N, C-alpha and C positions, 0 to 999 in steps of 0.2 A: 194980224193974228187971226186965223180961222180955226176955231175950236168949238165944239158943241158942248159948252160948259156955261155955268152961271158966272162964278168967279173962281180964281185959282185956289183960294183959301178953303173952299168947300167941296172941291172936286172929288175927294175920296169919300167923304160923308154922303154926298149925293149919289155916288155910284153904289155905295152899300145900301142906301135906301131903295134904289132900283133893283139891286140883287134880291133883297128881301121880298119885294113886291112880285118879282118874277118866279121865285122859288120858295114857296111856303114850306117845303120839306127841310129848309135850313132855318136855324135860329140865328139871326143876324143882330148882334149888339152894335148898333151904329156908334153910340157914344164911346164905348170901350174898344171898339174895333176888333171884334172877335166873331168869326163865322163858325158855327158848330152844327153837326148833324142833329136834327131835332130829336132823334131817338137815342142820343148819347146820354150817359155812358151805356155801352152795350155789355151786358153781363158776360164775364169771362173773356172778353176781348181786349187785347192791347190797343190803346189809343194812339193814333198817328197824328202828330201836330207839325205843321210846317208854316212858313210865312216868309215875308220879305217886303221890299218896297212895292208900292202900287205902281202900275204902269206896265206890268208883265202879264196882264190878264189874257187867258183865263187862269194862269198860274197866280196864286194858289187857291183862291176862294172858289174858282170854278171846278176844282177837283175835290171838293168836300162832299162825301156821301158814301153809301154802302159800297164796299170793295175798294175804297181809296182812302182819302184823308178823313179823320174824325173832326178836325178843326183846322182853321187857318187864321193867321194874324197878319192883316195888311198894314204896312207902315205908310208914311207919307210917300209921295212919288219918289222912287229910286232911293228911299231911305229905310233903314231897318226898322221893324217894329221894336217896341220897348219890352223889357222883361216882364212888366206887369201884364201886358197882353198875353204873353206866352204862359205865364203862371195861371191866368184866368182860363185859358184854353185847356191847359193840362188838368186843372181841377174839374173842368166841365166834362172831360171825356174819360177820366180815370175810373175804371170799374174795380180797381184793386189788382189788375193784371199788369199795371205799369203803362208808361207812355214813351213812345219813341219820337224824338225830335229829328226831323229831316231838315238839314241846314245846308244851304248853298254856301260855297266857300267865298264869302265876302266878309271883310273884317268886321263890319258892324253887326252883321247877322251872327257871326261866330261868337263875338264877345257877349252879345245880348242873350243868345240862347244858352251860353254857358252860365251866365248869371241867373237866368230863369231856372235852369236845372238845379242849381244850388238852392234857390228859394223853394222849389217844389220838393226837393229832398227834405228840407226843413219842415215841410208840412206833411211828411209821410208819403209822398208820391214817388214811386220808383221811376227814374228817368234814365233812358239810354239815348245815345245820339248816333247819327250817321252823317258824315260830311260828304257832300256831293262836289266833286272837283274834276269834271269830265272834259273841260275845254283844253284842246291841244295847241291853241294858237300862241299863247304866251304863258310863261312860267309865273311872272309877277306882273301886277298891273296897278293902276291908280287905286283900285279897290281891294286888292287881295295880296296875300302872301301865299304863293303857290298857284295852282291852276284854278281858274274860275269855275263855279257851278252854273251850268246852263241847261241844255235840253235833256240831259239824262235825269234831271229832277223828275220829269214826268214818268220815266221808266221806273225809277226808285219808288215813287209814291204809289204807282199802280200795282206793282208786283209785291211790294211790302204790304200794301193794303189788302191784297188778296190773301197773303199769308196770315195777317191778323184776323181776317174774316173766318179763317179755318180754325181759329182758337189756339194758334201756336203761341209759345211763351215769348216774353219780351226778348230774351237772348236769341231765340230762333228767328224772330222777325228782324232783329237788328242784323243778324248774320246774313239773311237774305238780302236786306237793303245794301249792305256792304258789298256783297257779291255782285249785285247789279251795277253799283257804281264802279267797281273795279273792272267790270266787263264793258264799260261804256266810254265812248269818246265823241267829242263834238267839234265842229268848226263852223264859224259864221262869217258872212259877207254882208257888207252894207253897200247899198246903191244910193243911199241918201242919208242925211243926218236925222236925228230925232229932235223934236221940239217939245220941251216940257211946259206944262201950264204956267209955272212960275216965271219962266224966262220969256216965253212967247216967241222965241226965235231959235234957229238951229244951234245945237250945242257945240258942233264943230263944223268947219268949212270943208265941204266936199264939192269941188268944182264939177260942173257938167262935163261928162265924158270920162270921169274917173270913178273908181270904186275903192273900198277899203277892205282888205283881207284880214280876217282874224279878229273881228270885233267882238265885244261882249254884249251885255243886254242893258247897259246903263248909259248908252250914248258915248262911251269912251272910244277913242279911235283904236284901230287895229294895229297889226304889226307891220303892215306894208300897204302902200298905195300904188295902184297901177292904172293904166288906161283901161277904159271899159272893156270887159270881156264878154263873150257869148255865154249862154247858158251851158253849152257843152264844155267850154274852157273852164268855167267856174266849177262845174262838177268834177272835171278831171283834177283840178288843183285841190279842191276840198276833200273829195273822197280818198284820193291817194294819200293826202296828209293824215287823215284819220286812220286808214288801214295800215300805213307804215308804222304808226304808233301802237295800234291795237293788235295787229296780226291775228285776226280771229281764226280759230280752229273749228268752231261750231257755226251753225246757221245764225243769222242775225235778225234782230228787229231794226227797222229803219224808221227814223222820224225825219221827214222833210218839213221843216218848220218855217213859217213866215214870221218876219220880225214885226208885223203889225200893219204895214201898208202894201204888202205884196198880194195881188189877187190870186185866187185859186187857179185861174187860167195859166199864169206864169209858174206857180208852184208845181202843178201837175206836169207841165212841160219840163221843169227842172228835175222832177222826179224821174222822168223818162231817161234823162241823162245820168242821173245817179244810179239807176238800175243798170244802165249800160256799163258803167265803170265797174260796178260790183260783179257783173257777169264776166267782164274781161279779166277780172282778178280771180275768178273762180270762187266767189263768196256766195253761198246759197242764202236766199232771203226767205225768212219764215213769215214775217208780217211787215206791212208798211203802213204808216200813218202820215197823212199829208194834211197840213192846215196851219192856222195861226194858233199856237198853243203856248209858247214861251216867248212873249213878245217884248218889244221895246217902244211902247206908245205908237208913234206914227212912222217908225223907221221903215224905209224900203230896203228889202234884203231878205236873206234866207240863211238858215243853218241846217247842217246835216248832223244827226246823232245816230250812231251805230252801237248796238249792244249785242254781244254774242250770248246766245241762250242755249242751255241744254234742255232736255225734255221737260224737266220740272219747272224751270223758269218760264218756258213757253206756256205750260199749263196754267201757271199763275197769271201770266199776261192775258190769257184767253178767259180767265174766270170772270163771272158777271161783275159789272160795275154800273153804278147809277149815280152820276154827278151831273151838274149843269153842262159841263163841257166834254165829258167822256161817258158814254153810255152804251152798253151792249149786254146781251145774255140774260137780262132779267125780264 
């Protein structure tokens, strides 16, 4: 096992201590595992809280800051955070305008955020929720009922965060978040398995010369295994699958996302093929983001997320943001 860790039992706490040291503009509670904007709560603003299992960095802690999330709750590796974490986060960011929970559609996340919302309401905190379920690869999986939440989580958190920054109401911020989710679709491909710190070996067997189409972000296998394909062939399969489901009428945001172990040299080459397919399909591209943003530890592979945007959603996407992993305009 080759991992840059001390022991598996402390890997999340160690990472949080490192995050705190690198980003003093964040208040990182290592013991209770809550990451909060240091200026929270911001008067008159809706608080945005998200979270999920660790191992998907920079999602979600790397997206805490002005213009995006108010707080994030990291769970154990590939394991949902617990309701107490979410309640602490909601209380820390609530200015009286309410709190929006951004929840990826995985069973543990859904159940725990639902429970946290009930606890928060008992304490007088208004809570609304948006469920992210953008993955078109499978309808149900080992972790979900319905479609999984993957790359569109970034689009939802960024655009809803900009809406909250403008002082919109809880209902308005929730509506924007739901619109972004409904307008987004994703598809992922694995070129290799993922290794978790606790297991120390690959979570599934993917022989050399094969790839897995339609994977999620927890090391679960996809919907189909094939002999290795070229970047061009993977882009053809992935983008057509997304577009056939989404059928965009407006320009789109594109996220070409690495799963953790794919270098930018390969991701930019893959993006060239993604852009080719979009051009062939007559889909105008408004903005493109390339990099490792919604990852699965050390998995080799990539995903494509496409979100159709009108002028207002594009304006919110372009609005200033200042987080560890996403930063522009400030």
